[in-house]
FIFIVEX-936643 format. One record per residue: x, y, z of N, C-alpha, C in turn. Coordinates in Angstrom, 2 decimals. Each point is the difference from the previous one (the first is absolute). Example, Ala and Ser with C-alpha at 12.3 -4.5 7.8 and 13.67 -1.06 7.14 Angstrom:
2
NODE      npx      npy      npz     capx     capy     capz      cpx      cpy      cpz
NODE    13.19    -5.69     7.80    -0.89     1.19     0.00     0.90     1.20     0.00
NODE    -0.35     1.05    -0.72     0.82     1.19     0.06    -0.77     1.09     0.73
END
This chain:
257
NODE      npx      npy      npz     capx     capy     capz      cpx      cpy      cpz
NODE    90.94   255.00   267.41    -0.20     0.83    -1.23    -1.39     0.69    -0.50
NODE    -0.57     0.15     1.14    -1.42     0.84    -0.77     0.22     1.26    -0.04
NODE    -0.65     0.55    -0.96     0.34     1.45    -0.36    -1.18     0.88    -0.30
NODE    -0.44     1.14     0.62    -0.93     0.62    -1.04     0.76     0.92    -0.76
NODE    -0.47    -0.47    -1.49     1.02    -0.03    -1.32    -0.41     1.58    -0.08
NODE    -0.93     0.36    -0.19    -0.69     1.47     0.00     0.70     1.14     0.55
NODE     0.27    -0.50     1.56     0.12     0.99     1.09     1.36     0.43     0.05
NODE     1.01    -1.29    -0.32     0.95    -0.07    -0.22     0.90     1.16    -1.46
NODE    -0.84    -0.68    -0.65     0.41     0.79    -1.66    -0.24     1.62    -0.07
NODE    -0.94     0.18     0.83    -0.22     1.38     0.07     1.34     0.63     1.19
NODE     0.43    -0.55     0.95     0.85     0.28     0.93     1.16    -0.02    -1.00
NODE     0.47    -0.50    -0.84     1.35    -0.38    -0.36    -0.02     1.32    -1.13
NODE    -1.16     0.25    -0.27    -0.15     1.18    -1.05     0.15     1.38     0.36
NODE    -0.71    -0.30     1.46     0.32     1.19     0.87     1.47     0.63     0.29
NODE     0.79    -1.44    -0.12     1.40     0.29     0.98     0.86     0.24    -1.49
NODE    -0.76    -0.23    -0.84     0.74     0.55    -1.34     0.52     1.75    -0.35
NODE    -1.59     0.30     0.56     0.11     1.89    -0.28     1.34     0.20     0.65
NODE    -0.11     1.81    -0.93     0.45     0.87     0.86    -0.52    -0.03     1.54
NODE     0.75     0.80     1.25    -0.22     0.15     0.74    -1.06     0.72     0.42
NODE    -0.39     1.17    -0.77    -1.23     0.62     0.22    -1.14    -1.40    -0.11
NODE    -0.59    -0.06    -1.26    -0.52    -1.23    -0.25    -0.29    -1.21     1.05
NODE     1.42    -0.22     0.79    -0.24    -0.85     1.21    -1.26     0.21     0.96
NODE     0.57     1.36     0.14    -0.58     0.64     1.29    -1.58     0.31    -0.32
NODE    -0.33     0.28    -1.18    -0.88    -0.13    -0.47    -1.22    -1.20    -0.05
NODE     0.32    -0.83    -0.43    -0.17    -1.52     0.06    -0.15    -0.28     1.01
NODE     0.86     0.08     1.15     0.11    -1.05     0.77    -1.09     0.91     1.38
NODE     0.12     1.37    -0.14    -1.11     0.08     1.16    -1.31     0.32    -0.26
NODE    -0.18    -1.16    -0.68    -1.57    -0.04    -0.59    -0.12    -1.87     0.53
NODE    -0.08    -0.02     1.55    -0.12    -1.59     0.80    -1.20    -0.70    -1.09
NODE    -1.07     0.51    -0.27    -0.93    -1.36    -0.95     0.83    -0.22    -1.27
NODE     1.09     0.74    -0.78     0.68    -1.06    -0.72     0.94    -1.14     0.04
NODE     0.16     0.56     0.93     0.72    -1.22     0.43    -0.32    -1.20     1.30
NODE    -0.86     0.69     0.81    -0.89    -0.92     1.39     0.14    -1.48    -0.21
NODE     0.07    -0.78     0.71    -0.16    -1.59    -0.38    -0.45    -0.56     1.33
NODE    -0.26    -0.92    -0.01    -0.86    -0.86     1.17     0.85    -0.02     1.56
NODE     1.40     0.55    -0.43     0.31    -0.03     1.06     0.23     1.17     1.43
NODE     0.97     0.88    -0.84     0.30     1.28     0.69     0.32     0.88    -0.60
NODE    -0.27     1.25     0.22    -0.12     1.77    -1.00     1.08     0.91     1.12
NODE     0.74     0.01    -0.25     1.23     1.15     1.03    -0.76     1.68    -0.56
NODE    -0.27     0.81     1.04    -0.83     1.29    -0.30     0.64     1.08     0.23
NODE     1.54    -0.27     0.53     0.61     0.89     0.35     1.61     0.19     0.19
NODE     0.84     0.44    -0.47     1.54    -0.28     0.05     0.20    -0.15     1.55
NODE     1.24    -1.19    -0.16     0.46    -0.40     1.12     1.42     0.42     0.12
NODE     0.44     0.50     1.13     1.79     0.33     0.95     0.33    -0.49     0.79
NODE     0.71    -0.16     0.58     0.92     0.04     1.61    -1.15     1.35     0.81
NODE    -0.68    -0.73     1.13    -0.46     0.71     0.75    -1.75    -0.37     0.00
NODE    -0.32    -0.47    -1.20    -1.41    -0.56    -0.05    -0.42    -0.97     0.42
NODE    -1.18    -0.25     0.33    -0.47    -1.74     0.78    -1.22     0.12     0.00
NODE    -0.52    -1.15    -0.48    -1.51    -0.69    -0.26     0.14    -1.21    -0.70
NODE    -1.67    -0.52    -0.34     0.19    -1.41    -0.49     1.10     0.12    -1.63
NODE    -0.21     1.40    -0.66     0.14    -0.10    -1.40     1.80    -0.40     0.02
NODE     0.48     0.62     1.44     1.44    -0.12    -0.07    -0.01    -1.51     0.08
NODE    -0.91    -1.03     0.97     0.13    -1.37     0.56     0.04    -0.41    -1.23
NODE    -0.98     0.13    -0.73    -0.28    -0.36    -1.75     1.23    -0.32    -0.64
NODE     0.78     1.13     0.15     0.98     0.38    -1.30     1.47    -0.63     0.52
NODE    -0.12    -0.39     1.80     1.46    -0.69     0.60    -0.50    -1.61    -0.48
NODE    -1.36    -0.49    -0.14     0.35    -1.52    -0.15    -0.08     0.10    -1.92
NODE     0.23     0.40    -0.36     0.57     0.19    -1.91     1.44     0.73    -0.27
NODE     1.02     0.59     0.92     1.05     0.48     0.04     0.44    -1.11     1.12
NODE    -0.38    -0.86     0.57     0.90    -0.70     0.80     1.02    -0.65    -0.15
NODE     0.34    -0.57    -1.35     0.73    -0.52    -1.05     1.25     0.50     0.17
NODE    -0.39     1.00    -0.13     1.10     1.22    -0.14     1.16     0.61     0.67
NODE    -0.35    -0.33     1.35     0.53     0.03     1.27     1.75     0.30    -0.08
NODE     0.38    -0.43    -0.79     1.58    -0.20    -0.05     0.74    -1.11     1.01
NODE     1.22    -0.19    -0.34     0.36    -1.24     1.10     0.28     0.39     1.47
NODE    -0.88    -1.38     0.03     0.28    -0.12     1.95    -1.38     1.37     0.19
NODE    -0.64    -0.09    -0.52    -0.86     1.28     0.77    -1.44    -0.56    -0.53
NODE    -0.96     0.29     0.76    -1.54     0.10    -0.06    -0.97     1.08    -0.28
NODE    -0.83    -0.06    -0.17    -0.75     1.28    -0.18    -1.10    -0.47     0.50
NODE    -0.64     0.26     1.57    -0.79    -0.05     0.69    -1.62     1.01    -0.30
NODE    -0.80    -1.46    -0.33    -1.35     0.66    -0.13    -0.66     0.52     1.34
NODE     0.55     1.29    -0.02    -0.68     0.59     1.31    -0.76     1.55    -0.46
NODE    -0.11     0.41    -1.27    -0.89     1.37    -0.06     0.79     0.94    -0.13
NODE     1.35    -0.16     0.22     0.61     1.20     0.54     1.31     0.17    -1.24
NODE    -0.24     0.83    -0.72     1.16     0.39    -1.08     0.97     0.43     0.80
NODE     1.25    -1.01    -0.03     1.40     0.72     0.92     1.05    -0.05    -1.61
NODE     1.14     0.01     0.84     1.54    -0.62    -1.12    -0.25    -1.19    -0.91
NODE    -0.30    -0.71     1.08    -0.19    -1.70    -0.86    -1.19    -0.08    -1.09
NODE    -1.11     0.45     0.34    -0.83     0.39    -1.19     0.22     0.74    -0.76
NODE     0.77     0.82    -0.48     0.47     0.91    -0.64     1.39     0.07    -0.43
NODE     0.62    -1.45     0.51     1.11    -0.49    -0.78    -0.51    -0.87    -0.88
NODE    -1.01    -0.90     0.34    -0.48    -1.08    -0.94    -1.03     1.02    -0.80
NODE    -0.35     0.83    -0.03    -0.85     0.85    -1.06     0.75    -0.33    -1.02
NODE     1.24     1.05     0.48     0.90     0.38    -1.07     0.62    -0.83    -0.49
NODE     0.57    -1.49     0.50     0.52    -1.15    -1.08    -1.14    -0.48    -0.87
NODE    -1.57    -0.01     0.79    -0.90    -0.38    -1.23     0.26     0.97    -1.32
NODE     0.03     1.53     0.65     0.26     0.95    -1.29     0.99    -0.77    -0.99
NODE     1.34     0.31     0.63     0.88    -0.60    -0.69    -0.10    -1.11    -1.27
NODE    -0.50    -0.99     0.96    -0.17    -1.54    -0.70    -0.88    -0.14    -1.34
NODE    -0.97     1.56     0.37    -0.85    -0.01    -1.43    -0.10     1.22    -0.96
NODE     1.56     0.85     0.38    -0.25     0.64    -0.87    -0.40     1.46     0.29
NODE    -0.55     0.39     1.49    -0.80     0.83     0.18     1.08     1.15     0.38
NODE    -0.71     1.33     0.45     0.90     0.77     0.60    -0.15    -0.64     1.56
NODE     1.76     0.08     0.21    -0.03    -0.63     1.30     0.62     0.97     1.30
NODE    -0.86     0.34     0.33    -0.39     1.24     1.37    -0.22    -1.00     1.01
NODE    -0.67    -0.69     0.19    -0.61    -0.35     1.38    -1.38     0.09     0.60
NODE    -0.91     0.73    -1.17    -0.98     0.51     0.19    -1.09    -0.52    -0.74
NODE    -1.05    -0.77     0.27    -1.19    -0.81    -0.65    -0.86     0.97    -0.12
NODE    -0.03     0.46    -1.52    -1.02     0.53    -1.08    -0.34    -0.40    -1.00
NODE    -0.99     0.76    -1.07    -0.50    -0.38    -0.65     0.69    -1.37    -1.10
NODE     1.25     0.66    -0.06     1.06    -1.22    -1.14     0.23    -1.81     0.96
NODE     0.10     0.90     1.03     0.10    -1.38     0.96    -1.23    -0.91     0.36
NODE    -1.03     0.80     0.39    -1.20    -0.74    -0.36    -0.22    -0.46    -1.52
NODE    -0.23     0.54    -0.61    -0.05     0.06    -1.72     0.73    -2.01     0.11
NODE     0.99     0.23     0.46     0.67    -1.49    -0.23    -0.41    -1.04     0.43
NODE    -0.17     0.43     1.23    -0.81    -0.79     1.01    -1.33    -0.66    -0.21
NODE    -0.86     0.83    -0.57    -0.94    -0.52    -0.87    -0.35    -0.96    -1.19
NODE     1.25     0.42    -0.46     0.45    -0.77    -1.02     0.61    -1.93     0.12
NODE     0.24     0.35     1.27     0.37    -1.15     0.40    -0.68    -1.18     1.13
NODE    -0.91     0.91     0.31    -1.16    -0.63     0.78    -0.84    -0.49    -0.57
NODE    -0.88    -1.28     0.49    -0.97    -0.16    -0.41    -1.61     0.10     0.56
NODE    -0.85    -0.31    -0.50    -1.17     0.64     0.99    -0.03    -0.74     1.22
NODE     0.78    -1.29     0.47    -0.42    -0.62     1.54     1.31     0.97     0.69
NODE     0.81     0.67    -0.66     1.18     0.76     0.76     1.41    -1.10     0.15
NODE    -0.23    -0.55    -1.17     1.47    -1.35     0.10     0.71     0.67    -1.26
NODE     1.35    -0.01    -0.04     1.17     0.19    -0.65    -0.64    -0.27    -1.35
NODE     0.93     0.24    -1.27    -0.65    -0.33    -1.22     0.19    -1.28    -0.04
NODE     1.39    -0.52     0.69     0.40    -1.35    -0.52    -0.33    -1.08     1.08
NODE    -0.83     0.36     0.68    -0.07    -1.25     1.09    -1.33     0.00     0.44
NODE    -0.73    -1.04     0.49    -1.60     0.18     0.72    -0.09    -1.06     0.91
NODE    -1.00     0.19     0.92    -0.44    -0.67     1.03    -0.03    -1.42    -0.52
NODE    -0.26    -0.49    -1.05    -0.02    -1.38     0.33     1.63    -0.35    -0.02
NODE     0.43     0.52    -0.85     1.57    -0.29     0.01     0.71    -0.33     1.39
NODE    -0.38     1.03     1.06     0.53     0.15     1.42    -1.07    -1.21     0.89
NODE    -0.65    -0.42    -0.60    -1.26    -0.66     1.01     0.07    -1.77    -0.53
NODE     1.55    -0.61    -0.45    -0.10    -0.97    -0.32     1.05    -1.11     0.51
NODE    -0.20     0.26     1.66     1.16    -0.89     0.74    -0.01    -1.55    -0.85
NODE    -1.36    -0.51     0.36    -0.58    -1.48     0.12    -1.05     0.29    -1.11
NODE     0.31     0.48    -1.15    -1.70     0.01    -1.24    -0.72     1.44     0.10
NODE     0.20     0.84     1.37    -1.01     1.06    -0.04    -1.44    -0.55     1.00
NODE    -0.05     1.02     1.32    -0.51    -0.63     1.07    -1.05     0.97     0.47
NODE     0.24     1.28    -0.58    -0.56     1.22     0.59     1.22     0.68     0.70
NODE    -0.40     1.18     0.78     0.50     0.25     1.08    -0.15     0.21     1.32
NODE    -0.98    -0.94     0.30     0.24    -0.75     1.31     0.29    -0.59     0.49
NODE     0.30    -0.77     1.26     0.53    -1.27     0.53     1.65     0.47     0.96
NODE     0.47     1.66    -0.23     0.94     0.11     0.35    -0.30     0.65     1.18
NODE     1.14     0.62     0.89     0.16     0.44     1.05    -0.91     1.84     0.11
NODE    -0.08     0.05    -1.28    -0.54     1.59    -0.09    -1.78    -0.16    -0.82
NODE    -0.44     1.24     0.07    -1.05    -0.21    -0.96    -0.10    -0.15    -1.18
NODE    -0.49    -0.56    -1.02    -0.04     0.38    -0.90     0.26     1.52    -0.95
NODE    -0.52     0.62     0.35     0.12     1.02    -0.56     1.52     0.68     0.30
NODE     0.19     0.02     1.30     1.47     0.22     0.37     0.82    -0.50    -0.86
NODE     0.54    -1.65    -0.40     0.30    -0.90    -0.64     0.35     0.81    -1.30
NODE    -1.36    -0.10    -0.33     0.10     0.75    -1.60     0.46     1.30    -0.17
NODE    -0.17     0.59     0.95     0.63     1.40    -0.24     1.42     0.24     0.17
NODE     0.63    -1.42     0.58     1.34    -0.04     0.31     0.91    -0.44    -1.49
NODE    -1.05    -1.29    -0.28     0.51    -0.24    -1.17     0.04     1.33    -1.49
NODE    -0.63     0.85     0.00    -0.32     0.64    -0.99     1.54     1.34     0.28
NODE     0.03     0.15     1.14     1.20     0.50     0.41     1.17    -0.88    -0.50
NODE     0.27    -1.06    -0.24     0.87    -0.84     0.04    -0.12     0.32    -1.90
NODE    -1.08    -0.20    -0.56    -0.05    -0.30    -1.25     0.61     1.26    -0.74
NODE    -0.40     1.57     0.43     0.94     1.49    -0.32     1.45    -0.72     0.32
NODE     0.65    -0.43     0.94     1.54    -0.36     0.06     0.35    -0.54    -1.27
NODE    -0.81    -1.24     0.15     0.39    -1.18    -1.40     0.09     1.22    -1.42
NODE    -0.78     0.82    -0.30    -0.31     0.68    -0.79     1.50     0.76     0.09
NODE     0.34     0.53     1.01     1.28     0.72    -0.52     1.33    -0.69    -0.06
NODE    -0.13    -0.88     0.86     1.24    -1.24    -0.41     0.00    -0.20    -1.38
NODE    -1.29    -0.40    -0.74    -0.28    -0.23    -1.37     0.98     1.49    -0.84
NODE    -0.57     0.59     0.29     0.55     1.33    -0.65     1.27    -0.01     0.32
NODE     0.23    -0.21     0.96     2.03     0.24    -0.16     0.14    -1.07    -0.48
NODE    -0.33    -1.10    -0.31     0.83    -0.67    -0.89    -0.22    -0.21    -1.29
NODE    -0.45     1.14    -0.26     0.02     0.32    -1.41    -1.35    -0.41    -0.62
NODE    -1.30     0.18     0.71    -1.41    -0.23    -0.83     0.29    -2.01     0.01
NODE     0.44    -0.49     0.53     0.51    -1.37    -0.23    -1.26    -0.94     1.02
NODE    -0.57    -0.86    -0.45    -1.32    -0.38     0.52     0.51    -1.05     1.43
NODE    -1.11     0.52     0.67     0.43    -1.31     1.54    -0.94    -0.57    -0.23
NODE    -0.15    -1.56     0.39    -0.66    -0.68     0.16    -0.34    -0.42     2.03
NODE    -0.95     0.53     0.29    -0.41    -0.67     1.60    -0.18    -1.39     0.12
NODE     0.91    -0.68     0.20    -0.42    -2.05     0.18    -1.10    -0.04     1.86
NODE     0.33     1.27     0.94    -0.51    -0.44     1.26    -0.49     1.54     0.65
NODE    -1.38     0.62    -0.14     0.13     1.20     0.94    -0.88    -0.48     1.32
NODE    -1.12     0.04     0.17    -0.59     0.16     1.29    -0.27    -1.28     0.18
NODE     0.48    -0.62     1.47    -0.74    -1.08     0.30    -0.99    -0.08     0.97
NODE    -0.93    -0.76     0.31    -0.73    -0.21     0.91     0.81    -0.98     1.23
NODE    -0.43     0.04     1.46     1.27    -0.81     0.61    -0.67    -1.67    -0.27
NODE    -0.86    -0.74    -0.67     0.39    -1.10    -0.14     0.34    -0.38    -1.75
NODE     0.10     1.19    -1.06     0.38    -0.25    -0.96     1.87     0.23     0.44
NODE     0.28     1.01     1.29     1.30     0.32     0.47     0.52    -1.59     0.32
NODE    -0.57    -0.92     1.16     0.50    -0.77     0.38     0.05    -1.74    -1.00
NODE    -0.93     0.57    -1.39    -0.13    -0.81    -0.73     1.73    -0.34    -0.74
NODE     0.46     1.52    -0.37     1.17     0.21    -0.85     1.14    -0.47     1.19
NODE     0.02    -0.17     1.31     1.26     0.47     1.22    -0.05     1.33    -0.33
NODE    -0.58     1.22     0.08     0.66     1.17     0.20     0.50     0.22     1.66
NODE     0.76     0.97    -0.05     0.12     0.70     1.29    -1.41     0.14     0.99
NODE     0.19    -0.52     1.53    -1.09     0.37     0.38    -0.92     1.03     0.14
NODE     0.85     1.38    -0.23    -0.27     1.41     0.19     0.19     0.23    -1.41
NODE     0.34    -0.57    -0.97     0.15     0.42    -1.32    -0.65     1.59    -0.60
NODE     0.55     0.54    -0.70    -0.55     1.35    -0.32    -0.73     0.19    -1.12
NODE    -0.41    -1.46    -0.77    -0.70    -0.34    -0.28    -1.44    -0.23     0.31
NODE    -0.08    -0.29     1.29    -1.00     0.21     0.12    -1.27     1.15     0.37
NODE     1.11     1.13     0.18    -0.72     1.19     0.29    -0.47     0.61    -1.61
NODE     0.63    -0.57    -0.84     0.04     1.02    -1.66     1.14     0.47    -0.36
NODE     0.90     0.42     1.00     1.58     0.71    -0.31     0.61    -0.66    -0.57
NODE     0.16    -1.12    -0.45     1.03    -0.59    -0.83    -0.54    -0.54    -1.21
NODE     1.09    -0.46    -0.72    -0.17    -0.43    -1.55     1.32    -0.84    -0.16
NODE     0.17    -1.26    -0.33     1.12    -0.53    -0.72    -0.37     0.20    -1.75
NODE     1.07     0.05    -0.51    -0.13     0.34    -1.59     1.30    -0.47    -0.66
NODE    -0.44    -0.25    -1.66     1.64    -0.08    -0.24    -0.49     0.52    -1.66
NODE     0.90    -0.33    -0.25    -0.03     1.12    -1.73     0.38    -1.08    -1.36
NODE    -0.14     0.14    -1.02     0.54    -0.67    -0.82     0.77     1.16    -0.79
NODE     0.14     0.82    -0.21     0.94     0.86    -0.42     0.95     0.90     0.98
NODE     0.14    -0.50     1.39     0.83     0.25     0.69     0.65    -0.68     0.74
NODE     0.90     0.16     0.90     0.67    -1.27     0.71    -0.50     0.33     1.03
NODE     0.06    -0.91     1.25    -0.78    -0.18     1.07     0.87     1.02     0.56
NODE     1.59     0.54     0.00     1.00     0.46     0.51    -0.72     1.93    -0.29
NODE    -0.05    -0.22    -1.15    -0.44     1.47    -0.62    -1.31    -0.03     0.88
NODE    -1.15    -0.56     0.19    -0.87     0.48     0.80     0.36     0.31     1.23
NODE     0.72    -1.02     0.65    -0.01     0.36     1.55     0.54     1.54     0.41
NODE     1.12    -0.15    -1.05     1.02     1.15     0.20    -1.13     1.19    -0.49
NODE    -0.87    -0.17    -0.76    -0.65     1.31     0.03    -1.15     0.31     0.95
NODE    -0.41    -0.88     0.36    -0.82     0.21     1.14     0.36     0.64     1.42
NODE     1.13     0.22    -0.19     0.49     1.17     1.38    -0.23     0.80     0.07
NODE     0.10     0.55    -1.57    -0.66     1.56     0.04    -1.20     0.31    -0.31
NODE    -1.08    -1.25     0.61    -1.26     0.37    -0.80    -1.07    -0.22     1.64
NODE     0.68     0.26     0.95    -0.90    -0.06     0.91    -0.42    -1.23     1.10
NODE     0.99    -0.73    -0.60    -0.28    -1.74     1.01     1.18    -0.06     0.63
NODE    -0.62    -0.15     1.28     1.00    -0.31     1.04     0.16    -1.38     0.35
NODE    -0.93    -1.13    -0.88     0.70    -1.50    -0.01     0.18    -0.26    -1.19
NODE     1.10    -0.71    -0.17     0.46    -0.38    -1.23     1.04    -1.39     0.45
NODE    -0.72    -1.31    -0.77     0.82    -0.99    -0.14     0.07    -0.78    -1.42
NODE     1.29    -0.24    -0.05     0.00    -0.68    -1.56     1.25    -1.05    -0.10
NODE     0.60     0.08    -1.00     0.89    -1.09    -0.40     0.90     0.15     0.87
NODE     0.42    -1.41     0.83     0.92     0.02     1.12    -0.72    -0.42     1.39
NODE    -1.22     0.71     0.11    -0.41    -0.23     0.87    -0.95    -1.43    -0.05
NODE    -0.12    -0.67     1.21    -0.65    -1.17     0.06    -1.52     0.14    -0.85
NODE    -0.15    -1.35    -0.61    -1.15     0.11    -0.83    -0.34     1.21    -1.05
NODE     0.58     0.78    -0.47    -0.05     1.10    -0.71     0.77     0.44    -1.36
NODE     0.38    -1.23    -0.47     0.83    -0.04    -1.00    -0.93    -0.16    -1.44
NODE    -0.88    -0.06     0.32    -1.40    -0.15    -1.02    -0.66     1.57    -0.47
NODE     0.03     0.61     1.04    -0.81     1.38     0.44     0.70     0.96     0.47
NODE    -0.67     1.44     0.25     0.62     1.00     0.79    -1.04     0.37     0.79
NODE    -0.17    -0.07     1.35    -1.06     0.41     1.30     0.56     1.46     0.12
NODE    -1.45     0.70    -0.13     0.09     1.48     0.17    -0.86     0.09     1.20
NODE     0.09     1.14     0.92    -1.01     0.30     1.17     0.21     1.18     0.24
NODE    -1.24     0.32     1.24     0.17     1.40     0.40     0.03     0.09     1.31
NODE     0.25    -1.27     0.73     0.46    -0.08     1.37     0.30     0.95     1.01
NODE     0.59     1.28    -0.55     0.71     0.90     1.11    -1.82     0.90    -0.04
NODE    -0.51     0.07    -1.00    -1.36     0.41     0.25    -0.93    -0.49     0.75
NODE     0.06    -1.04     0.49    -1.31    -1.47     0.48     0.16     0.57     1.50
NODE    -0.75     0.53     0.65    -0.46     0.20     1.39    -0.87    -0.79     0.73
NODE    -0.36    -0.75    -1.04    -1.11    -0.97     0.60     1.05    -1.64     0.28
NODE     1.21    -0.03    -0.45     0.33    -1.32     0.13     0.68    -1.00     1.24
NODE     0.56    -0.53     0.01     1.06    -0.39     1.14     1.67    -0.03    -0.11
NODE    -0.01     1.10    -0.98     1.45     0.18    -0.15     0.83     1.71     0.06
NODE     0.94     0.10     0.40     0.12     1.65     0.09     0.21     0.31    -1.55
NODE    -0.58     1.47     0.09     0.22     0.66    -1.42     1.64     0.46    -0.03
NODE     0.34    -1.23    -1.09     1.45     0.37    -0.17    -0.17    -0.78    -1.40
NODE     1.51     0.81    -0.81     0.24    -0.72    -1.18     0.88    -1.11     0.13
NODE    -0.54    -1.21    -1.04     0.60    -1.12     0.06    -0.10    -0.26    -1.53
NODE     1.55    -0.30    -0.74     0.19    -0.03    -0.99     1.00    -1.38    -0.41
NODE    -0.24    -1.05    -0.72     1.15    -1.29    -0.22    -0.25    -0.50    -1.31
NODE     0.82     0.22    -0.72     0.15    -0.75    -1.41     1.32     0.30    -0.14
NODE     0.73    -1.24     0.51     1.80    -0.09     0.66     0.76    -0.11    -1.46
NODE    -0.81    -0.27    -1.19     0.54    -0.78    -1.32    -0.09     1.56    -1.23
NODE    -0.72     1.05     0.75    -0.15     1.17    -0.54     0.89     1.19     0.40
NODE     0.85    -0.59     1.00     0.73     1.21     0.74    -0.91     1.15     0.83
NODE    -1.14    -0.97     0.66    -1.32     0.60     1.11     0.10    -0.40     1.06
END
């Protein structure tokens, strides 16, 4: 819950203005730029570049049922559909085109370290009490980048649940930590691609069912062995560095999944 209060207050004010005024406010990057990333052009299908890749990280959780948004820097139909769902969720004009109002909402949601409003790097690095981002199969930088994408998916899941809090009980794990807790030998936790979550305001089944629409290709919850007290979500389908096939694997039998 680390927030840049002044920035978010300014963006909230901008979003409340008439359309013309929004365009005038958002057209000046200096008025809302933060320490993370600033978009400088409108993005739509056919565009490509790092700005598309940055957008894809933030809308990965709006992929839709059984879909994912590839982080490939190409603005294709899946990215457009995810942007549209994001826009619908936040009451914006839902046209699948990323422009000033979409960026304004993203700036409002993200903190200076690029993490979304309701999740932090500390939360995702707590498998055994926090051990940094080294000690896994990937570089620390790659692992941390995967964790960032995981957090944006969790932010979308949280929004889909009615803005109800989610608690991360386990995120990234080093090999030593994964061995300590008895994790699978090639667990997605090792890559920063996974989180075990609970909620005090939503049932575990509500969390598991909701996760199906938020870009998670791995979901394990109530009814699956050793998952009756949390829901595991991951992005295994996007992981080209593990030893598993890029498939969707969901199992929460007590929730009808």
